C-alpha positions in Angstrom: 125.6 44.0 136.8 123.5 44.0 133.6 124.1 41.7 130.7 126.2 44.3 129.0 128.0 46.2 131.7 131.8 45.7 131.9 133.4 45.4 135.4 136.9 44.9 136.6 136.2 41.3 137.2 136.1 38.4 134.6 132.5 37.5 133.7 131.5 33.8 134.0 128.3 33.1 132.1 126.5 29.9 133.0 123.9 28.6 130.6 121.5 26.3 132.5 120.2 26.3 136.1 120.3 22.5 136.6 122.4 20.6 139.1 125.7 21.5 137.5 124.9 25.1 136.9 123.9 25.6 140.6 127.2 24.2 141.7 129.3 26.4 139.5 127.5 29.5 140.6 127.5 28.6 144.3 131.2 27.7 144.4 132.1 31.1 142.8 130.4 32.9 145.7 132.7 35.6 147.1 135.3 35.1 144.3 136.6 38.0 142.2 134.3 37.2 139.2 130.9 38.3 138.0 128.5 35.4 137.6 125.6 35.6 135.1 123.3 32.6 134.9 120.8 32.2 132.0 117.9 29.8 131.8 114.6 29.6 129.9 112.9 29.1 133.3 113.4 31.1 136.5 113.5 28.0 138.6 115.6 24.9 139.2 113.8 21.5 138.7 114.5 18.5 140.9 114.2 16.0 138.1 114.3 12.8 140.1 110.8 13.5 141.4 109.2 14.5 138.1 107.5 11.2 137.9 105.6 12.0 141.2 104.4 15.2 139.6 103.3 13.3 136.6 101.2 10.8 138.7 99.7 13.5 140.9 101.6 12.5 144.1 103.3 15.9 144.3 102.5 19.4 143.1 105.0 21.0 140.6 105.9 23.8 143.0 107.3 21.3 145.6 110.1 20.2 143.3 110.9 23.6 141.8 112.8 26.4 143.5 113.4 30.0 142.4 116.9 30.5 141.0 116.9 34.1 142.1 115.9 33.2 145.7 118.5 30.4 145.9 121.3 32.9 145.2 119.7 36.0 146.9 122.7 36.4 149.3 125.4 36.1 146.6 126.5 39.6 145.6 128.4 38.6 142.5 125.5 36.6 141.0 122.9 37.8 138.5 120.1 35.8 136.7 118.2 36.4 133.5 115.5 34.4 131.8 116.8 33.9 128.3 117.2 31.3 125.6 120.6 30.9 124.1 120.6 30.3 120.3 124.3 30.5 119.3 127.8 30.6 120.8 130.4 32.7 119.0 133.7 31.3 120.3 135.8 33.6 118.2 134.1 36.7 119.7 133.6 35.4 123.2 129.9 36.2 122.9 126.6 34.3 122.9 123.4 35.2 121.1 120.3 35.1 123.2 116.6 36.1 123.2 117.6 39.2 125.3 120.5 40.2 123.1 124.2 39.4 122.6 126.2 38.8 125.8 129.9 38.7 126.2 131.8 36.4 128.5 135.3 35.7 129.7 134.4 32.1 130.7 131.4 30.2 129.5 129.9 27.1 131.1 127.4 25.1 129.1 125.2 23.3 131.6 122.1 22.9 129.5 121.4 19.2 130.4 119.5 16.9 128.1 116.2 16.4 126.4 114.3 13.3 125.2 115.9 11.3 122.4 113.3 9.7 120.1 116.1 8.3 117.8 114.6 9.8 114.7 111.3 8.1 115.0 109.0 11.0 114.0 105.6 9.4 114.8 106.7 8.4 118.3 108.0 12.0 118.8 104.6 13.3 117.8 102.4 11.0 119.8 104.3 9.6 122.8 104.6 11.6 126.0 108.1 12.7 127.2 108.9 13.6 130.8 112.0 15.8 131.1 110.6 19.0 132.5 107.8 20.2 134.7 105.6 21.3 131.8 106.0 17.8 130.3 105.2 16.1 133.6 102.0 18.2 133.9 101.0 17.4 130.4 101.5 13.7 131.3 99.5 14.1 134.5 96.5 15.8 132.8 96.6 13.3 129.9 96.5 10.3 132.3 93.7 11.8 134.4 91.6 12.8 131.3 91.9 9.3 129.9 90.8 7.8 133.2 87.8 10.2 133.2 87.0 9.3 129.7 87.2 5.6 130.5 84.4 6.0 133.1 82.1 7.0 130.2 82.8 4.0 128.1 80.3 1.1 128.1 82.5 -1.8 127.0 85.8 -3.3 128.0 87.1 -2.9 124.5 86.4 0.8 124.5 88.1 1.3 127.9 91.2 -0.8 127.0 93.3 1.9 125.2 92.4 4.5 127.8 93.5 2.2 130.7 96.6 0.7 129.1 99.9 2.4 129.9 103.1 1.6 128.0 106.4 2.9 129.4 109.2 2.6 126.9 112.6 2.5 128.6 113.4 0.4 131.7 115.9 2.8 133.2 115.3 4.5 136.6 112.7 6.9 135.1 110.7 4.1 133.5 110.9 1.8 136.5 109.9 4.4 139.0 107.0 5.6 136.8 105.8 2.1 136.2 105.8 1.4 139.9 103.9 4.6 140.6 101.2 3.7 138.0 100.9 0.2 139.4 100.3 1.7 142.9 97.6 3.9 141.4 95.9 0.8 140.0 96.4 -1.3 143.1 95.4 1.3 145.8 93.7 4.4 144.2 91.8 3.5 141.0 88.7 2.0 142.5 88.5 4.6 145.3 88.6 7.6 142.9 86.8 5.8 140.0 84.3 3.3 141.3 83.1 2.8 137.8 86.4 1.2 136.8 87.9 -2.2 137.8 91.5 -2.7 138.9 91.8 -5.6 136.4 91.0 -3.3 133.5 94.1 -1.1 134.0 97.3 -2.5 132.4 100.9 -1.2 132.9 103.6 -2.4 130.5 107.3 -1.6 130.9 109.3 -2.4 127.7 112.9 -2.2 126.7 115.1 -3.5 124.0 117.8 -4.5 126.6 117.6 -7.9 128.4 117.2 -6.4 131.9 115.6 -3.6 133.8 117.8 -0.9 135.3 120.6 -1.6 132.9 123.4 0.4 134.6 122.6 -1.2 138.0 124.0 -4.5 139.3 122.5 -7.8 138.3 121.2 -8.2 141.8 119.4 -4.9 141.8 118.0 -5.5 138.3 116.6 -8.9 139.3 115.0 -7.5 142.5 113.5 -4.6 140.6 112.1 -7.0 138.1 110.6 -9.1 140.9 109.1 -6.0 142.6 107.5 -4.8 139.3 106.0 -8.2 138.4 104.7 -8.7 142.0 102.9 -5.3 141.6 101.3 -6.5 138.4 103.5 -4.7 135.8 104.0 -6.6 132.6 107.7 -6.3 131.9 108.7 -6.9 128.2 112.4 -7.2 127.6 114.4 -7.6 124.4 111.6 -5.8 122.6 112.1 -2.9 120.1 109.5 -0.3 119.4 108.7 0.1 115.7 106.0 2.8 115.6 103.2 4.5 117.5 100.3 6.4 115.9 98.6 7.6 119.1 96.3 4.5 119.3 98.5 1.4 118.7 102.1 0.9 119.6 103.8 -1.7 117.3 107.0 -3.7 118.1 109.4 -5.5 115.9 108.1 -9.1 115.4 104.5 -8.0 115.0 103.3 -7.6 118.6 100.9 -4.6 119.1 99.3 -3.0 122.1 96.3 -0.6 122.0 97.1 2.4 124.2 96.5 6.1 124.3 99.2 6.3 127.1 102.7 5.7 125.7 105.4 7.3 127.8 108.9 7.6 126.3 111.9 7.4 128.6 114.1 5.2 126.3 116.9 7.7 125.8 118.2 11.2 126.2 120.3 13.5 124.1 122.3 16.7 124.9 120.5 20.0 124.5 122.8 22.8 123.4 123.0 26.1 121.5 124.4 26.2 118.0 127.7 27.7 117.1 130.1 24.9 118.1 132.0 22.8 115.5 130.1 19.6 114.5 133.5 17.8 114.8 133.2 18.0 118.6 129.6 16.8 118.8 129.6 13.1 119.6 127.0 10.3 120.0 123.9 11.5 121.9 124.4 15.1 120.8 127.0 15.7 123.5 129.9 18.0 123.4 133.4 16.5 123.5 135.4 17.9 126.4 139.0 17.3 127.7 139.8 16.1 131.2 139.4 19.7 132.5 135.8 19.8 131.2 136.9 22.3 128.5 135.2 22.1 125.2 137.8 20.7 122.7 139.4 23.4 120.7 138.6 26.2 123.1 140.4 27.7 126.1 137.5 29.3 128.0 134.4 27.3 127.3 133.3 24.5 129.5 130.6 21.9 129.3 129.3 19.8 132.2 126.7 17.2 133.1 124.5 15.5 130.5 125.6 17.7 127.6 129.3 16.9 128.1 131.2 13.8 126.9 134.6 13.2 128.5 136.0 10.4 126.4 138.8 8.5 128.2 140.1 5.0 128.6 138.0 4.7 131.8 134.9 6.3 130.2 134.9 5.4 126.5 131.2 6.5 126.3 131.6 9.5 128.6 130.2 9.7 132.1 126.6 8.5 132.9 123.8 11.1 132.7 123.1 11.3 136.4 122.9 14.3 138.8 126.1 13.4 140.7 128.2 13.8 137.5 126.8 17.3 136.9 127.2 18.2 140.6 130.8 17.1 140.7 131.7 18.6 137.4 130.1 21.9 138.5 132.2 22.1 141.6 135.3 21.1 139.6 134.8 23.7 136.9 134.3 26.5 139.4 137.6 25.6 141.0 139.3 25.2 137.6 138.2 28.7 136.5 139.6 30.3 139.6 142.9 28.4 139.2 143.1 29.5 135.6 142.5 33.1 136.5 145.1 32.9 139.3 147.6 31.2 137.0 147.6 28.1 139.1 148.0 24.5 137.7 144.8 22.5 137.3 144.2 18.8 137.9 142.1 16.6 135.6 138.5 15.9 136.6 137.9 12.6 138.5 134.4 11.3 139.0 133.6 9.6 142.3 130.6 7.3 141.9 128.6 7.5 145.1 126.2 4.8 143.9 122.7 4.5 142.4 119.2 4.3 143.9 115.8 3.6 142.4 112.4 3.2 144.0 109.8 0.9 142.6 107.0 1.7 145.0 105.9 1.6 148.6 108.6 -0.1 150.7 110.4 -1.2 147.5 113.7 0.2 146.3 117.1 -1.0 145.2 120.5 0.5 146.2 123.9 0.0 144.7 126.3 1.9 146.9 129.7 0.8 145.8 130.3 -2.8 147.1 127.3 -2.4 149.3 124.1 -3.6 147.7 120.7 -3.9 149.3 117.0 -3.9 148.4 113.6 -3.5 150.0 112.4 -1.4 152.9 115.8 -0.1 154.0 116.8 0.9 150.5 113.4 2.7 150.2 114.2 4.7 153.4 117.7 5.6 152.1 116.1 6.7 148.7 113.6 8.9 150.5 116.3 10.5 152.8 118.7 11.2 149.9 116.1 12.8 147.8 114.6 14.8 150.6 117.9 16.4 151.7 118.8 17.1 148.0 115.7 19.3 147.4 116.3 23.0 147.4 114.4 25.0 150.0 113.2 24.2 153.5 109.6 24.6 152.5 109.9 22.1 149.7 111.5 19.6 152.0 108.6 19.9 154.5 105.9 19.8 151.9 107.3 16.7 150.1 107.9 15.0 153.5 104.3 15.6 154.6 103.0 14.4 151.2 105.0 11.2 151.5 103.8 10.6 155.1 100.2 11.2 154.1 100.5 8.9 151.1 102.1 6.2 153.2 99.4 6.3 155.9 96.3 6.7 153.6 97.3 4.7 150.5 95.6 7.6 148.7 97.9 10.6 148.7 98.1 13.4 146.1 95.3 15.5 144.7 95.1 14.5 141.0 93.3 17.6 139.9 92.8 18.5 136.3 93.7 22.2 136.5 93.9 22.7 132.7 93.0 20.5 129.8 95.6 18.7 127.8 95.0 18.4 124.1 96.7 15.3 122.8 96.0 16.3 119.2 98.4 19.2 119.7 101.2 16.6 119.6 100.3 15.5 116.1 102.1 17.0 113.2 100.2 19.1 110.6 101.9 16.9 108.0 100.0 13.6 107.9 103.1 11.9 106.5 105.1 10.6 109.5 108.0 8.1 109.6 107.2 4.5 110.4 110.8 3.4 110.7 112.7 2.6 113.9 
């Protein structure tokens, strides 16, 4: 099946090879449909472990898996690397970097990207972490700054290079803050004897009054305690005003000198053009009905982070977590087949399996329905869930061995600078950048 061939079976085009897209394609295995998946990368990224790639604990290949290999045994599946620029609902086609492609059913599973909330200078100078290339940029930036700090003579010169500010105290910010604190506490003086542990500062800031906002108050308090015990400075009820690559400024006048500002304060849906602006809601998400169908269409679906199913139970849509995408993906595959067969469909219902977040060695929090626990056992549960969720037996083995090695040695990971990262490339050619929040 090529991108243009017509067959006797309906064509289902899936845009995005994330958690949701994988489920749609997999559930259509053996069904009388032709499945075409498009993605700008030829691999699936296990995003929950991106922070470990960014801090050098894991190599990028261990959290990525070939999309072609994953579906190698599925005869009705094809994959192409392509970027989708526009959807043409009236023609049932999409415009892509490899040409125009027709569809009978379209599934938009493009996920999300970093939301800088219109703050242009932060967008230009802060480091995002939503993809493997961004995680590698962050890794090389961190390591290069540590190397540069070894060459500085005074504490004042070292300060901005050894100060890390993480904006956004959700799971990504909390886990990355914990990982950086462990580098300072266990690795810094081993790898860089010229530096002192006390010189490296890790800040976690958020405009909300608690860390891990979506979690229970019990989990939030325990995560806060874990972080502060590890030496992380947690600043809550603080709003970022600007960042110029050297100094981050907050409302109220507080400033921190840092060349390491990492932005995880928000996400926004990432989608092709072509859809009516009337159905794009807050967070750049596509409004869908209770069948995950894009409003105003009969054969276009949106799932995961890019979809907003607004109901009385979910007035802001579902949370942007992997389980939502996975469950929506399974549901949409079934819905498509029911539609093809003329069978009635049932509305989508999300089952919340709970939330997990790790803060560091032996430290994690778990909210599993009414069951809430923290500490070592939660950390074991976190590791088990993430390990079994990885694609590929090889990846599972490699990650497990890396974790065991890090646990025993307190010095896991390679932290190699394979290529240089040029921070100046983030800066706009236009010197006039916004200074408003």
